[in-house]
Each structure stands twice: as structure tokens, then as C-alpha cells.
C-alpha positions, 0 to 999 in steps of 0.5 A: 510468513508473517502472522498476527494473532489478536494483537493489542497495544494500549497506552494507558486508556488508549487502545491503539491496536485492538485485536488485529489478526491476519496472516500473509503467505510467501508470494503475497504483497499485503497493502496495510491501509488506514487513516492517520491514527488507525494503528498501522505503524504501531502494528508494524512496529510490534511485528518488527520487534520495536514495540512489545504487544500488550496482548496477543502475538506476532511471528515472522517466518515461524519465529515469535517476535518476543520469544525468538526475537533475534531469529525473527529480526534476521528474517525481516527487512524493515523500513520504518516511517520516515526512513531514520538513519545516521545523518552524519554518516555517508551513504556508503558508511551507513550501508557498511554499518548495516552490513556489519549489524547483519553479520555480512562478510566476504563475497556475500557482503560484497554481492549484497551491497552491490545488489542493494546499491544498484537496485536503488540507484545510489551510486551517485550519492555513496560518498555524500552525507545522509543528512544532505540527501533529498527526501527521496534519496533518504527513502531509497537509502532506507529501502537499501538497508531493508533489503541488504541482507536479502530477507524472506519477509519485508515490512515497508512503511510508506516506501514511496513517500517523497519519491517522484513518479519515475522513482515510485515506478522503479520502487514498485517494480522492485517490490514486484520483482522481490514478491515471488518468494517473499512475504511483503507488507506495505503500509501506504496512503496512496491507493493507486499503489494497492492496485499497482503492487498488492495482491491483498489489502487490509483496512484498519481503523480505530485499531481494528481490522475492518476489511481483508480482501483482494483489491478487486473484491474491494473495488466491487464494493464501490458504487462505481463498480460496473458504472460507465463514464462518458467524456463529452463536450456537453454531458448534460445533453445525454442525461435523458437518453442514458437514463432510458437505457435498460438496466440504468438505475441512475445518471450523474453529470459532472459538468466541470469535468465534462463527464456523465456517469451511468450507474447500473441496477443490481446485477445489470451490465450496461457497458455495451448498451451505452456504447450502442446508444452513443453510436446510434446518437452519433455522439463524439465522446473523447472517452468511454470507460467501464468503471472497475470501482473506486478504492478511495470511495470504498476506503472512506465508506469503511473507515468513516463508519468506524469510531475515530481513535485518538491520534496514535501512529 
């Protein structure tokens, strides 16, 4: 597992990380979310052993990252922000170098290299210099080095940054395939990624943890949770009728998107009532959707309430 206990990092008078505590168990994928400067990358660098905490502690698979630094790093695969590497090396040379650093040899070395190269589809660029690669391929090389030694814990900072939609899908599938017996933390600003791969989400702002819930629990905090959206040619024409449905508290029209949304009163379920109304009125709707809730709205409401921190990664 990965655990932090009252983790603090200060730079002079700036408190970049302010008492962060959480615990991630094997089989969990934790989405670590926050606005720019919230302290996400600083927290992950402390867990990975790249920064020393000012106070508090962190451990990886039971090894304290300061007192048992080497053992903790052996258990951890880390993709840092920007996926830094040695640009003058070829992809093959860089991965061979990482294999040396990780102490891989013999048959296990060959198997692990083949596995990482195959999973990230790097066969076509193995002899190419890292500095000549596209941003997407550099990110894939960074992911390959993170999983090369088959670690029990993974920390991935923006793992799909720079990837096209197909590559994002492949990386998310890779994360899901590895999640069953590993502990994984993903820092991301792509909220759809939280729904796609994460079993838990921690939201941090101004260096403090403000929420720790499942994605579904966060969505339930959205004003859109349980609302019904209808796409029609003239949404304004439905405003009066929808507002009279039992249990409807509010109706909003987005004429530009051709959408009207009915919001339920507390504790009310209105989806079937809206459907019955549309059938009775013979309304031709291109889409009728029961909203689960919108993570972006919840994220904004939680983080904007926090006092802004100074710009620290």
C-alpha cells in the first residue's frame, strides 16, 4: 500500500503541502486531483523519495520513504511530470539503462523489457533518439520505464498527457489491467479519467485534502445528480410543461445546445415522470439522459472554496 501521514512541505513561508493524509490499498486506483499549484506533484515527489518532507511521513509497501528509502523505491514505479529522460539515448538504450539501474538480469530482464515495450507499443521507435520523439511517444517511454521492474506500487503524474484519444484508451486499459494486485495513484486534470479508471478520488487544494470519496459519491454531490436532460429542436417550448411535473424543482434551458434540464427536489426521482410527459406530449427528443452528476462542477465548488495557494507544483 501507499500511505501518507500528516505530510507537510514548506518553502520558506509557503506551505505547499499542509498535513496531507491518505492510504491506498492494493487493488485501488486513486485519482489525485487539484488545480494548478495545489500541491499534487509535490506530494507525489515526497512519496517517491525525490523531495524530503518538512514534517510527517510516507511509506510504500510498508517501507518509510526516508528511513528505508532504497526498499521503498524498489517497490515503486514512478512517472513524473513531463516524463523526463535522457534525450541523447535511443529508446532501447534508455530502457536498457533503466533495467541496469533496477538490477534486472538474465531471463527476467528480457521478459520485463519485452513486456514493457509491447504494452506501450514502442517497437517502431526502439532505435530512435528519445529527443526526436513526439510528446505522446515520450510519455509512453516514461510509462515503460515506470513499469519495467514490475513494481507493486505505481505513481503516475498525468499519464495520458499528450496522447491522442486512441492512445489514452490504451493507457487506461493498461492501468486497469495492472490494478488488480497493485496500488496505483494517478494525478490528472482530466476528470473523465477519474470515471474511466479510478476507484477513489482525493481532491487537494492549497496543500490540503478537501475530499476523499469514490467517483460516484462525488458525483452525488453535484446539483446535476438525478437531473434529466432532454435534447429537442425547441427546448424553450417544454419549459412550462416540465416545471409542472411533480418533484421538479427547477428547469433550465440551454438554447444554444438545444437542451433543457429538469432538476429534482430533494429525495425525488423524476426520470420516469419526464419520460411519461414526453410520451404524452409526443415530443420527439434526440436524447433523454438521467444525469449521474458532473465531476467538473463538484471539483470547482470544492476547490474554489479553498484559499488559493501560491503557484507551487
